C-alpha positions, 0 to 999 in steps of 0.5 A: 500500500503506497503511503504519501510522503512529504513532498520535496525537490532534490537540490544536490544528490550525492547518495546517501546524502541529499540537500532538499527543498521542502514546500510548506506543510502541516504536521500533527505533533506531540511532545514527550519526556523520556528516552527516544524509544519510549517517546517514539512509541507513546508519541506514535500512538498518540498522533496515530489516534488523531489520524485514525479518528480521535478528532472533531470537525466543526460539525462535531463529527470525526474523520480518518486522515491518511497515514503519511511518511516519514514519522519524525522525532526531534530532540527538544529541551524537555524530551522529544517532539514526534510529528506526522506530516499531514496529507498534501491536500490538507491545510490547517483550516481543513483539518479536524481538531485533535481531541487529545490536548497533547496533540497539536497542529502546526504549519511548517514554512518552506525550508531546506534540509540535508539528509542521509539515508540508512537502513536497519534499526534507528538505534542510538548508535546508528543515529549518532553515527549518521548524524556525524556523517551528515554534519561532516558532509554538510560542513564540507560543502560550506552549508550552515546548519540551523536546525536540530537533527531529526530522525525520520522513519518511513516504514511500519514496524514489521519491515525487515531491518535491511529493507528499512528506510531511515534518515537523519534530517538537519535544516540548513540556511537557504 
């Protein structure tokens, strides 16, 4: 089953690295304390509940929203922020409101990111190693890193490790 991905255009491609431009999009997100794995599990369930119908429209009814990829986890001072990008046709004013007050909708302005793709599990060691590789690649190209590294995961939990698509994404100055 095909899952819609956040749209972007590739500005530079040197596999496994890319520099990308992302147009504006809307995310459903939640913030959580704790370690990466626990925050990822709890955050995923919380935001998934929103897209599976734990929401309300102006008419009082709920609706399902299509699943998208990637699911992104970003460190923040209080723990982690996990978000799903909403389908491309959705805007802030067309989305139903989350029932759970711990889920928020937010518009992300257009921006540029650098990325490195890797397979396997997104373990702490893999995240650290690939963040370092991406940082070195970006700095060697004289790019200015302006964001916090994000862990982006594209597959369901049942995908075999060698078929998994993970990325580290870091925003760069335009």
